[in-house]
C-alpha positions as CSV (number, residue, x, y, z in Angstrom):
1,M,37.9,14.8,-41.5
2,S,36.4,18.2,-41.0
3,D,34.0,18.9,-38.2
4,H,31.2,19.0,-40.8
5,E,32.2,15.5,-42.0
6,R,32.4,14.1,-38.5
7,V,28.9,15.3,-37.6
8,A,27.7,13.8,-40.9
9,L,29.3,10.5,-40.0
10,V,27.6,10.4,-36.7
11,A,24.2,11.1,-38.4
12,E,24.8,8.4,-41.0
13,L,25.8,5.8,-38.4
14,E,22.6,6.6,-36.5
15,R,20.7,5.9,-39.7
16,L,22.6,2.6,-40.0
17,K,21.6,1.7,-36.4
18,G,17.9,2.2,-37.3
19,A,18.3,0.0,-40.4
20,A,20.1,-2.7,-38.4
21,A,17.3,-2.6,-35.8
22,A,14.7,-3.1,-38.6
23,C,16.7,-6.1,-39.9
24,Q,16.9,-7.5,-36.4
25,A,13.1,-7.1,-36.1
26,R,12.5,-9.1,-39.3
27,A,14.8,-11.9,-38.3
28,T,13.4,-12.0,-34.7
29,D,9.8,-12.3,-36.0
30,A,10.8,-15.0,-38.4
31,L,12.4,-16.9,-35.5
32,R,9.3,-16.5,-33.4
33,E,7.1,-17.9,-36.3
34,S,9.5,-20.8,-36.9
35,R,9.5,-21.7,-33.2
36,E,5.7,-21.5,-32.9
37,R,5.5,-24.1,-35.7
38,S,8.1,-26.5,-34.2
39,A,7.8,-26.0,-30.5
40,P,4.8,-23.9,-29.5
41,Q,5.1,-24.5,-25.7
42,D,6.8,-21.7,-23.8
43,V,7.7,-20.1,-27.1
44,A,7.3,-16.5,-26.1
45,R,9.5,-16.6,-23.0
46,S,12.0,-18.9,-24.6
47,V,12.4,-16.8,-27.8
48,G,12.6,-13.6,-25.7
49,S,15.5,-15.1,-23.6
50,E,17.3,-16.4,-26.7
51,V,17.1,-13.0,-28.5
52,A,18.2,-11.2,-25.3
53,L,21.4,-13.3,-25.2
54,A,22.1,-12.5,-28.9
55,R,21.5,-8.8,-28.3
56,R,23.4,-8.8,-25.1
57,E,20.6,-7.4,-23.0
58,S,18.3,-8.5,-20.2
59,P,15.5,-11.1,-20.8
60,S,12.7,-8.6,-20.2
61,T,14.2,-6.3,-22.8
62,G,14.4,-9.4,-25.1
63,D,10.7,-10.0,-24.6
64,R,10.0,-6.4,-25.5
65,F,11.9,-6.7,-28.7
66,V,10.0,-9.8,-29.7
67,G,6.8,-8.0,-29.2
68,L,8.1,-4.9,-31.0
69,S,9.2,-7.1,-34.0
70,R,5.8,-8.7,-34.3
71,A,4.0,-5.4,-34.3
72,L,6.4,-3.8,-36.8
73,V,6.3,-6.7,-39.3
74,H,2.6,-7.5,-39.2
75,E,0.8,-4.3,-38.1
76,M,2.9,-1.1,-38.6
77,P,4.4,-1.1,-42.1
78,H,5.0,2.7,-42.1
79,L,7.0,2.6,-38.9
80,L,9.0,-0.4,-40.1
81,A,9.8,1.4,-43.3
82,A,10.9,4.5,-41.4
83,L,13.1,2.4,-39.2
84,T,14.6,0.6,-42.2
85,D,15.4,4.0,-43.8
86,G,17.0,5.1,-40.6
87,V,14.8,8.2,-40.2
88,V,13.6,7.0,-36.8
89,A,15.5,5.3,-34.0
90,E,14.6,2.0,-32.3
91,R,13.7,4.0,-29.1
92,A,11.0,5.8,-31.0
93,A,9.6,2.5,-32.4
94,V,9.4,1.1,-28.9
95,E,7.5,4.1,-27.6
96,V,4.9,4.0,-30.5
97,V,4.4,0.2,-30.2
98,R,4.0,0.4,-26.4
99,E,1.4,3.2,-26.6
100,T,-0.7,1.2,-29.1
101,A,-0.4,-2.2,-27.3
102,T,-4.1,-2.4,-26.5
103,L,-5.4,-1.5,-29.9
104,S,-6.9,-3.8,-32.5
105,R,-4.8,-4.5,-35.6
106,E,-7.0,-2.1,-37.6
107,H,-6.6,0.7,-35.1
108,R,-2.9,0.2,-34.8
109,G,-2.6,0.4,-38.6
110,E,-4.5,3.7,-38.5
111,V,-2.2,5.1,-35.8
112,D,0.8,4.0,-38.0
113,R,-0.7,5.8,-41.0
114,R,-1.5,9.0,-39.2
115,I,1.8,9.6,-37.5
116,A,4.0,8.3,-40.3
117,E,4.7,11.7,-41.9
118,A,5.5,13.4,-38.6
119,L,7.8,10.6,-37.2
120,P,11.1,11.8,-38.7
121,G,10.9,15.1,-36.8
122,L,9.8,13.7,-33.5
123,S,11.9,12.6,-30.5
124,A,11.2,9.1,-29.1
125,R,9.1,10.5,-26.3
126,M,7.2,12.8,-28.6
127,A,6.5,9.9,-31.0
128,G,5.0,7.9,-28.1
129,R,2.8,10.8,-27.1
130,A,1.6,11.3,-30.6
131,A,0.7,7.6,-30.8
132,A,-1.0,7.8,-27.4
133,R,-3.2,10.7,-28.5
134,V,-4.4,9.0,-31.7
135,A,-5.0,5.7,-29.7
136,A,-7.2,7.6,-27.2
137,E,-9.2,9.1,-30.1
138,L,-9.7,5.8,-31.9
139,D,-10.4,3.5,-28.9
140,A,-10.8,5.4,-25.6
141,A,-12.3,2.3,-24.0
142,S,-9.2,0.2,-24.5
143,V,-7.0,3.0,-23.1
144,V,-9.2,3.1,-20.0
145,R,-9.0,-0.7,-19.7
146,R,-5.2,-0.5,-19.9
147,M,-5.0,2.1,-17.2
148,E,-7.3,0.0,-15.0
149,A,-5.1,-3.1,-15.6
150,A,-2.0,-1.1,-14.9
151,V,-3.2,-0.7,-11.3
152,R,-2.7,-4.5,-10.8
153,S,1.0,-4.1,-11.6
154,R,1.7,-1.7,-8.8
155,R,4.9,-2.6,-7.0
156,V,8.0,-1.4,-5.1
157,S,11.5,-2.0,-6.6
158,V,15.1,-1.1,-5.8
159,R,18.1,-0.6,-8.1
160,P,21.6,0.7,-7.5
161,A,22.6,4.3,-8.2
162,P,26.0,5.9,-8.4
163,D,28.1,6.9,-5.4
164,G,26.8,4.3,-2.9
165,M,23.1,5.3,-3.4
166,A,20.1,3.4,-4.5
167,Y,16.6,4.2,-6.0
168,L,13.6,2.9,-4.1
169,T,10.7,3.2,-6.6
170,V,7.0,3.0,-5.9
171,L,4.9,2.3,-8.9
172,G,1.3,3.1,-8.1
173,P,-1.9,4.9,-9.2
174,L,-1.1,8.5,-10.2
175,R,-3.5,10.1,-7.7
176,E,-2.2,8.2,-4.7
177,V,1.5,8.6,-5.5
178,V,1.2,12.3,-6.1
179,G,-0.7,12.6,-2.8
180,A,1.9,10.7,-0.9
181,H,4.7,12.9,-2.5
182,A,2.8,16.1,-1.5
183,A,2.5,14.8,2.1
184,L,6.2,14.1,2.3
185,L,7.1,17.5,1.0
186,R,4.7,19.2,3.4
187,R,6.3,17.3,6.3
188,A,9.9,18.0,5.0
189,R,9.2,21.8,4.7
190,S,7.9,21.8,8.2
191,V,11.0,20.1,9.5
192,V,13.3,22.4,7.6
193,G,11.3,25.5,8.7
194,G,11.8,24.4,12.4
195,Q,8.0,23.8,12.9
196,C,8.4,20.2,14.1
197,E,9.2,19.7,17.8
198,D,10.0,16.0,17.3
199,E,12.7,16.4,14.6
200,A,15.3,19.0,13.7
201,P,16.6,19.7,10.2
202,Q,20.3,19.2,11.3
203,G,21.5,21.0,8.1
204,R,19.3,18.9,5.8
205,G,17.4,20.3,2.9
206,V,13.8,19.5,1.9
207,G,14.9,16.6,-0.4
208,A,17.0,15.0,2.2
209,V,14.3,15.2,4.9
210,S,11.8,13.8,2.5
211,A,14.0,10.8,1.7
212,D,14.8,10.2,5.4
213,T,11.1,10.4,6.4
214,A,10.0,8.0,3.6
215,L,12.6,5.4,4.4
216,R,12.0,5.6,8.1
217,L,8.2,5.2,7.7
218,L,8.6,2.3,5.2
219,A,10.9,0.5,7.6
220,G,8.7,1.1,10.6
221,L,11.5,2.8,12.5
222,V,11.4,5.7,15.0
223,H,13.6,8.7,14.6
224,G,17.3,7.6,15.2
225,Q,16.6,3.8,15.2
226,V,19.1,1.6,13.4
227,Q,17.9,-0.4,10.3
228,P,17.4,-4.0,11.6
229,V,17.2,-5.7,8.3
230,E,20.4,-7.7,7.4
231,V,22.6,-6.2,4.6
232,Q,25.2,-8.6,3.3
233,L,28.3,-6.4,3.2
234,V,31.3,-8.4,1.9
235,M,34.8,-7.0,2.7
236,T,38.2,-8.3,3.6
237,D,39.3,-8.5,7.2
238,R,42.2,-6.1,6.2
239,A,39.7,-3.5,5.0
240,L,37.4,-3.9,8.0
241,L,39.8,-4.4,10.9
242,G,43.2,-3.5,9.6
243,T,44.4,-7.1,10.3
244,G,45.0,-10.1,8.0
245,D,47.1,-10.2,4.8
246,P,49.5,-7.1,5.0
247,H,49.9,-7.2,1.2
248,R,46.2,-6.3,0.6
249,P,45.2,-2.7,0.7
250,V,43.4,-1.3,3.7
251,D,41.0,0.6,1.4
252,E,40.1,-2.3,-0.8
253,P,36.4,-1.7,-1.7
254,A,33.6,-3.8,-0.2
255,R,30.6,-5.2,-2.1
256,I,26.9,-5.6,-1.6
257,P,25.7,-8.6,-3.7
258,G,23.5,-7.4,-6.5
259,H,24.2,-3.7,-5.9
260,G,28.0,-3.2,-6.6
261,S,31.0,-1.9,-4.8
262,V,31.2,0.4,-1.8
263,P,34.4,2.4,-0.8
264,A,36.0,0.8,2.3
265,P,35.8,4.0,4.4
266,V,32.0,4.2,3.7
267,A,31.6,0.5,4.6
268,R,33.5,0.9,7.9
269,A,31.3,3.9,8.7
270,W,28.2,1.8,8.1
271,V,29.5,-0.8,10.5
272,R,30.3,1.7,13.2
273,A,26.9,3.4,12.8
274,A,25.1,0.1,13.2
275,G,26.7,-0.5,16.6
276,P,28.1,-3.8,18.1
277,A,24.6,-5.1,19.0
278,S,23.5,-5.0,15.3
279,V,26.6,-6.4,13.6
280,W,27.1,-10.1,12.8
281,L,30.4,-11.2,11.3
282,R,30.5,-14.3,9.2
283,R,33.8,-15.7,7.9
284,L,33.9,-16.4,4.1
285,Y,36.5,-19.0,3.0
286,T,38.0,-18.2,-0.3
287,S,40.4,-19.9,-2.8
288,P,44.1,-19.3,-2.1
289,D,44.2,-16.3,-4.4
290,G,41.2,-14.7,-2.7
291,R,39.1,-14.6,-5.9
292,D,36.4,-17.2,-5.4
293,L,34.1,-18.1,-2.5
294,V,34.4,-21.8,-1.6
295,A,32.6,-21.9,1.8
296,L,31.2,-19.7,4.6
297,D,30.8,-19.8,8.3
298,S,27.4,-20.9,9.5
299,R,27.6,-20.3,13.3
300,R,24.7,-17.9,13.6
301,R,22.0,-19.9,15.3
302,T,19.1,-18.1,13.6
303,F,20.6,-18.6,10.1
304,L,19.0,-21.1,7.8
305,G,19.9,-22.0,4.2
306,G,23.7,-21.5,4.3
307,L,24.3,-23.1,1.0
308,R,21.7,-20.8,-0.7
309,R,23.4,-17.8,1.0
310,M,26.7,-18.9,-0.4
311,L,25.3,-19.0,-4.0
312,V,23.9,-15.4,-3.6
313,L,27.3,-14.2,-2.3
314,R,29.2,-16.0,-5.0
315,D,27.1,-15.3,-8.1
316,D,26.0,-11.7,-7.1
317,V,23.3,-11.5,-9.7
318,C,21.5,-14.0,-12.1
319,T,24.1,-16.1,-13.8
320,T,22.5,-15.7,-17.3
321,P,24.8,-13.4,-19.3
322,Y,23.6,-9.8,-19.5
323,C,20.7,-10.5,-17.0
324,D,21.4,-8.2,-14.0
325,A,18.3,-9.3,-12.1
326,P,18.8,-10.2,-8.4
327,V,19.2,-13.8,-7.5
328,V,15.8,-15.3,-6.5
329,H,16.1,-19.0,-7.1
330,A,19.0,-21.3,-6.0
331,D,19.0,-23.6,-9.1
332,H,20.5,-27.0,-9.9
333,A,22.5,-26.6,-13.1
334,H,22.2,-30.4,-13.7
335,P,18.5,-31.0,-12.6
336,S,17.9,-32.7,-9.3
337,R,15.4,-35.0,-11.0
338,D,18.2,-36.3,-13.2
339,G,20.5,-36.9,-10.2
340,G,22.1,-33.5,-10.0
341,P,23.6,-33.0,-6.5
342,T,22.6,-30.1,-4.2
343,S,26.0,-28.7,-3.9
344,A,27.9,-25.5,-4.4
345,F,29.4,-26.9,-7.6
346,N,26.1,-27.8,-9.2
347,G,24.2,-24.7,-7.8
348,N,23.9,-21.4,-9.5
349,G,21.8,-18.3,-8.7
350,K,19.0,-17.4,-11.1
351,C,16.3,-14.9,-11.3
352,A,12.8,-16.4,-11.4
353,R,12.4,-15.9,-15.2
354,C,15.7,-17.4,-16.3
355,N,15.2,-20.4,-14.0
356,L,11.8,-21.1,-15.7
357,V,13.2,-20.5,-19.2
358,K,16.0,-23.0,-18.4
359,E,13.3,-25.7,-18.2
360,A,11.9,-25.0,-21.7
361,P,12.6,-27.4,-24.5
362,G,16.1,-27.0,-26.0
363,W,17.8,-25.2,-23.1
364,Q,20.7,-26.8,-21.4
365,V,23.0,-25.5,-18.6
366,V,26.2,-27.3,-17.3
367,V,28.9,-26.4,-14.9
368,E,32.4,-26.4,-16.5
369,R,34.5,-25.8,-13.4
370,A,34.3,-24.8,-9.8
371,S,36.9,-22.1,-9.3
372,P,36.0,-19.7,-10.7
373,H,32.5,-21.1,-11.0
374,E,31.7,-21.3,-14.7
375,T,28.6,-22.4,-16.5
376,L,27.8,-23.0,-20.2
377,T,24.3,-22.3,-21.5
378,R,23.0,-23.7,-24.8
379,T,19.9,-22.2,-26.4
380,P,17.4,-24.0,-28.5
381,A,19.0,-22.6,-31.7
382,G,22.3,-24.2,-30.7
383,H,24.2,-21.0,-29.6
384,V,26.4,-21.4,-26.5
385,Y,27.1,-18.7,-23.9
386,R,29.6,-18.7,-21.0
387,S,29.0,-17.2,-17.6
388,I,31.7,-16.9,-14.9
389,A,31.0,-15.9,-11.3
390,P,32.6,-12.5,-10.4
391,P,35.5,-12.2,-8.0
392,L,34.3,-12.2,-4.4
393,L,34.8,-8.4,-4.2
394,G,33.4,-7.7,-7.7
395,W,34.7,-7.1,-11.2
396,G,37.6,-4.6,-11.1
397,S,39.0,-6.0,-7.8
398,E,41.8,-7.8,-9.8
399,T,43.6,-7.2,-13.0
400,H,41.6,-9.6,-15.1
401,P,38.7,-8.1,-17.0
402,P,35.2,-9.7,-17.1
403,P,35.2,-12.6,-19.6
404,D,33.5,-12.3,-23.0
405,P,30.6,-14.8,-22.9
406,R,31.2,-15.6,-26.5
407,R,35.0,-15.6,-26.4
408,M,35.2,-19.3,-27.5
409,D,33.8,-20.1,-30.9
410,D,30.4,-21.9,-31.0
411,S,31.7,-25.2,-32.3
412,A,34.3,-25.5,-29.5
413,L,31.8,-24.6,-26.8
414,E,29.2,-27.0,-28.2
415,S,31.7,-29.9,-28.2
416,R,32.6,-29.0,-24.5
417,I,29.0,-28.8,-23.4
418,D,28.2,-32.1,-25.2
419,W,31.1,-33.7,-23.3
420,F,29.8,-32.5,-19.9
421,L,26.3,-33.5,-20.6
422,A,27.5,-37.0,-21.6
423,A,29.6,-37.2,-18.4
424,A,26.7,-36.1,-16.2
425,S,24.4,-38.7,-17.7
C-alpha cells in the first residue's frame, strides 16, 4: 500500500468504529428495555455491569454507555445517524450526551438539531462545548441546578501514574480549588525564592515544592516527618534483604496492591527512609512455586481482620474482569446465607458496586479452584466470564500472560459453573 492508501485505511477504520458503536448502542438499549420488562429491579446497575463485561471495560463505563445508548436511540436521532455514518466518534457522542444530561427531551432534541451540521468538523471536546452552549441558552436553570448538584459529589481520589508515582485528585467547587492552588503556588514560590525560614528549596522547583507541601498538609505532618499510614508493600525476602532463594533475582520488583509494581531499589529506598521504628514485616506464605498467596503472618498485636487483608493482597483489585477498582468488600463467592464458608477459598475481593450487582437477579459467582484462585461469573444473559488472581508480585512476574476471561467457550464454562453450583447446594 502507498502512504496515501494507509492513511485512507486508518480513516475508514475510524468510520467503522463509529458505526460499530452505533450498533452497540442500539443493541444495548434493546437489552435495557427487555430487562425492564422482565426483571425491573436493579435493572440499571445490572445491565451496566453486563454491558461492561461484554465491552471489556469498567462497570462505571458500562453504566455510561447504557445512558448514552438510551439518549441516542430515543432523544438524539441526528447524533445517532452521524455515529452510524462514522462521521463522529463515540467520544464525541459521550461529550454531547453528558453536557445535555439535565435537559428535557424536547430541549435535548433541539440541541441535537442545532449542532448536527457542525458535528463532523468538531473534536470530541469541541462537540461537548457546543452542546453545553446551546443547553445553557435553552434551559439556564437546569444548568445551574446541575452545577449546584455537582457540589455534592466533591471527593478526593487516588490513581496510579507511571514511574512509581500517583495522582491525588481533589474534585471540588471551582472557586475553592483555584484558590487552594493559588495558595500552594504562592507558598512554593516563596520557598524556591529563599523567603521561608522554616523550609529550604533543596534543589526543588515550584511544582515539587507545591506537591510536597500539599501532601504534608493533607497528612497532618510537620516538615521531615515520616508518613505514618501503613502501605502494603509486597516483595520477596531476596529483594528486600538479599537472603532467601538464591535462584530468585535480587532486583525482582515489589508490588503495592491496587497500584502496580515498584522497582526493587525504589522499594528498598522507601523501607530505609521509613526507619526501623516505622517498618512492620509480615511473612506471606505462598504456594511452592511462589505464585499464589495461601496464608499470612498475623503476629502484629494491633492488626485485625487478617483474612480480609489476605484477600486484598491476593486479589489486588476487584475480581470482576476489567474492573480495576480497589477492593472495598471482602465478599463470599457462595453466599454466607446459603452456607458459604468464611474462608480464603470462598472469599474474593470486590469493589462496592460489583458486590451489590452480584446480588441482583440472574448473577452467579462460584470459585473453581484455590491455586491460583479462580472464579467464574455468570450474567443474567447467560454469558460466563473467568477471573484469576494475579501472581503475588503482579502480572509479568512470571512467563505466563494474564488469562483471557473468555478463553473457554460459553457452553463449556456454563456446564462447569452448573456443576459447581450443584455441588455447593
